[in-house]
DRENPA-3360 file (N, C-alpha, C; in nm, 2 decimals, always signed):
BEGIN
1 = MPNTPEHP = +21.98/+4.13/+6.48/+21.98/+4.07/+6.61/+22.12/+4.04/+6.65 ~ +22.15/+4.08/+6.77/+22.29/+4.07/+6.82/+22.32/+3.92/+6.85 ~ +22.45/+3.88/+6.85/+22.49/+3.75/+6.88/+22.52/+3.74/+7.02 ~ +22.42/+3.72/+7.11/+22.44/+3.71/+7.25/+22.38/+3.58/+7.30 ~ +22.41/+3.53/+7.42/+22.35/+3.41/+7.47/+22.20/+3.42/+7.47 ~ +22.14/+3.54/+7.49/+21.99/+3.55/+7.48/+21.94/+3.55/+7.34 ~ +22.02/+3.60/+7.25/+21.98/+3.60/+7.11/+22.09/+3.55/+7.02 ~ +22.11/+3.42/+7.01/+22.22/+3.37/+6.93/+22.19/+3.39/+6.78;
9 = RRVRVRVQ = +22.29/+3.42/+6.71/+22.28/+3.44/+6.56/+22.27/+3.30/+6.50 ~ +22.17/+3.28/+6.42/+22.16/+3.15/+6.35/+22.24/+3.16/+6.21 ~ +22.31/+3.06/+6.18/+22.39/+3.05/+6.06/+22.33/+2.95/+5.97 ~ +22.30/+2.98/+5.85/+22.25/+2.88/+5.76/+22.36/+2.80/+5.69 ~ +22.36/+2.67/+5.69/+22.45/+2.59/+5.63/+22.38/+2.50/+5.53 ~ +22.41/+2.50/+5.40/+22.35/+2.42/+5.30/+22.44/+2.31/+5.26 ~ +22.39/+2.18/+5.27/+22.47/+2.07/+5.24/+22.44/+2.02/+5.10 ~ +22.54/+2.00/+5.02/+22.52/+1.96/+4.88/+22.58/+1.82/+4.86;
17 = RDGPLLIE = +22.51/+1.73/+4.79/+22.57/+1.60/+4.76/+22.69/+1.62/+4.67 ~ +22.80/+1.56/+4.69/+22.92/+1.57/+4.61/+22.97/+1.71/+4.59 ~ +22.95/+1.80/+4.69/+22.99/+1.94/+4.68/+23.03/+1.99/+4.81 ~ +23.06/+2.12/+4.81/+23.10/+2.19/+4.94/+22.98/+2.22/+5.03 ~ +23.02/+2.26/+5.15/+22.92/+2.31/+5.24/+22.91/+2.46/+5.21 ~ +22.79/+2.51/+5.19/+22.76/+2.65/+5.17/+22.72/+2.72/+5.30 ~ +22.80/+2.81/+5.35/+22.77/+2.87/+5.48/+22.75/+3.02/+5.46 ~ +22.65/+3.07/+5.52/+22.62/+3.22/+5.51/+22.73/+3.28/+5.60;
25 = GPVEVVGE = +22.80/+3.38/+5.55/+22.91/+3.44/+5.62/+22.87/+3.57/+5.68 ~ +22.97/+3.64/+5.74/+23.11/+3.61/+5.74/+23.14/+3.49/+5.83 ~ +23.25/+3.42/+5.81/+23.28/+3.30/+5.88/+23.43/+3.29/+5.92 ~ +23.45/+3.22/+6.03/+23.59/+3.18/+6.06/+23.59/+3.03/+6.07 ~ +23.68/+2.97/+6.00/+23.69/+2.82/+5.99/+23.82/+2.79/+6.07 ~ +23.81/+2.70/+6.17/+23.93/+2.66/+6.24/+23.96/+2.51/+6.21 ~ +24.08/+2.49/+6.15/+24.12/+2.36/+6.11/+24.17/+2.27/+6.23 ~ +24.19/+2.14/+6.20/+24.23/+2.05/+6.31/+24.37/+2.09/+6.36;
33 = DGKSAVSD = +24.45/+2.16/+6.29/+24.58/+2.21/+6.33/+24.57/+2.33/+6.42 ~ +24.45/+2.39/+6.43/+24.42/+2.51/+6.52/+24.43/+2.64/+6.44 ~ +24.48/+2.63/+6.31/+24.49/+2.76/+6.23/+24.35/+2.80/+6.19 ~ +24.33/+2.93/+6.18/+24.19/+2.97/+6.14/+24.20/+3.05/+6.00 ~ +24.10/+3.04/+5.93/+24.08/+3.11/+5.80/+23.95/+3.19/+5.81 ~ +23.96/+3.31/+5.77/+23.84/+3.40/+5.78/+23.80/+3.45/+5.64 ~ +23.67/+3.46/+5.63/+23.61/+3.52/+5.50/+23.50/+3.61/+5.54 ~ +23.49/+3.73/+5.48/+23.39/+3.82/+5.51/+23.28/+3.82/+5.40;
41 = RFTVAVCT = +23.29/+3.72/+5.31/+23.19/+3.71/+5.20/+23.05/+3.68/+5.26 ~ +22.94/+3.71/+5.18/+22.81/+3.68/+5.23/+22.78/+3.53/+5.23 ~ +22.84/+3.45/+5.14/+22.83/+3.31/+5.14/+22.96/+3.25/+5.10 ~ +23.00/+3.15/+5.18/+23.13/+3.08/+5.15/+23.11/+2.94/+5.12 ~ +23.20/+2.88/+5.04/+23.19/+2.74/+5.01/+23.31/+2.67/+5.08 ~ +23.28/+2.58/+5.17/+23.39/+2.51/+5.25/+23.40/+2.37/+5.19 ~ +23.53/+2.34/+5.15/+23.56/+2.22/+5.09/+23.54/+2.10/+5.18 ~ +23.48/+1.99/+5.13/+23.46/+1.87/+5.21/+23.53/+1.75/+5.15;
49 = CRRSRAYP = +23.59/+1.77/+5.03/+23.66/+1.66/+4.96/+23.81/+1.66/+4.98 ~ +23.86/+1.78/+5.03/+24.00/+1.80/+5.06/+24.09/+1.80/+4.93 ~ +24.03/+1.82/+4.81/+24.11/+1.83/+4.69/+24.14/+1.97/+4.66 ~ +24.08/+2.07/+4.73/+24.10/+2.21/+4.69/+24.24/+2.26/+4.72 ~ +24.29/+2.34/+4.63/+24.42/+2.40/+4.65/+24.41/+2.52/+4.74 ~ +24.29/+2.57/+4.76/+24.26/+2.68/+4.85/+24.20/+2.64/+4.98 ~ +24.22/+2.51/+5.02/+24.16/+2.46/+5.14/+24.18/+2.55/+5.26 ~ +24.07/+2.58/+5.34/+23.94/+2.51/+5.35/+23.84/+2.56/+5.25;
57 = WCDTSHRR = +23.87/+2.66/+5.17/+23.77/+2.71/+5.07/+23.77/+2.62/+4.95 ~ +23.65/+2.60/+4.90/+23.63/+2.52/+4.78/+23.67/+2.59/+4.65 ~ +23.75/+2.52/+4.57/+23.79/+2.58/+4.44/+23.73/+2.49/+4.32 ~ +23.63/+2.42/+4.35/+23.55/+2.33/+4.26/+23.64/+2.21/+4.21 ~ +23.74/+2.17/+4.28/+23.82/+2.06/+4.25/+23.74/+1.93/+4.26 ~ +23.63/+1.93/+4.33/+23.55/+1.81/+4.34/+23.48/+1.77/+4.22 ~ +23.46/+1.86/+4.12/+23.39/+1.83/+4.00/+23.47/+1.73/+3.92 ~ +23.40/+1.64/+3.86/+23.47/+1.53/+3.78/+23.53/+1.59/+3.66;
65 = RTPPDPGE = +23.65/+1.56/+3.63/+23.71/+1.60/+3.51/+23.72/+1.48/+3.42 ~ +23.66/+1.49/+3.30/+23.66/+1.38/+3.21/+23.74/+1.42/+3.08 ~ +23.82/+1.34/+3.03/+23.89/+1.37/+2.91/+23.79/+1.39/+2.79 ~ +23.82/+1.48/+2.70/+23.73/+1.50/+2.59/+23.73/+1.38/+2.50 ~ +23.61/+1.36/+2.43/+23.59/+1.25/+2.34/+23.69/+1.28/+2.22 ~ +23.77/+1.18/+2.18/+23.86/+1.20/+2.07/+23.79/+1.24/+1.94 ~ +23.66/+1.21/+1.92/+23.59/+1.24/+1.80/+23.53/+1.38/+1.80 ~ +23.56/+1.46/+1.91/+23.51/+1.60/+1.92/+23.62/+1.70/+1.92;
73 = TKDGKAAS = +23.58/+1.82/+1.87/+23.68/+1.93/+1.87/+23.66/+2.00/+2.00 ~ +23.74/+2.11/+2.03/+23.73/+2.18/+2.15/+23.59/+2.25/+2.17 ~ +23.52/+2.28/+2.07/+23.39/+2.34/+2.08/+23.28/+2.24/+2.09 ~ +23.31/+2.11/+2.10/+23.21/+2.01/+2.12/+23.15/+1.95/+2.00 ~ +23.19/+2.00/+1.88/+23.14/+1.95/+1.76/+23.22/+1.83/+1.71 ~ +23.15/+1.75/+1.63/+23.22/+1.63/+1.58/+23.33/+1.67/+1.48 ~ +23.44/+1.61/+1.49/+23.55/+1.63/+1.40/+23.52/+1.58/+1.26 ~ +23.56/+1.66/+1.16/+23.53/+1.61/+1.02/+23.65/+1.52/+0.98;
81 = Q = +23.62/+1.43/+0.89/+23.73/+1.34/+0.84/+23.78/+1.37/+0.71;
% end
């Protein structure tokens, strides 16, 4: 279906709690400074937390990072004494 006034193209945007907006692409995102970022991917994740180093694209910086438990090894097993 062409993107014309008679037949506008619908874009699906999925909202996730504590996560990015998932938008069916290709997309052009225009920031408040007027600069645009373009992606031709079939789905893009747009950052909503502003922690991303690749802003406006999400790089999963919104995920909570917790320090490992001192009683566990890197593989998640209990450390032997």
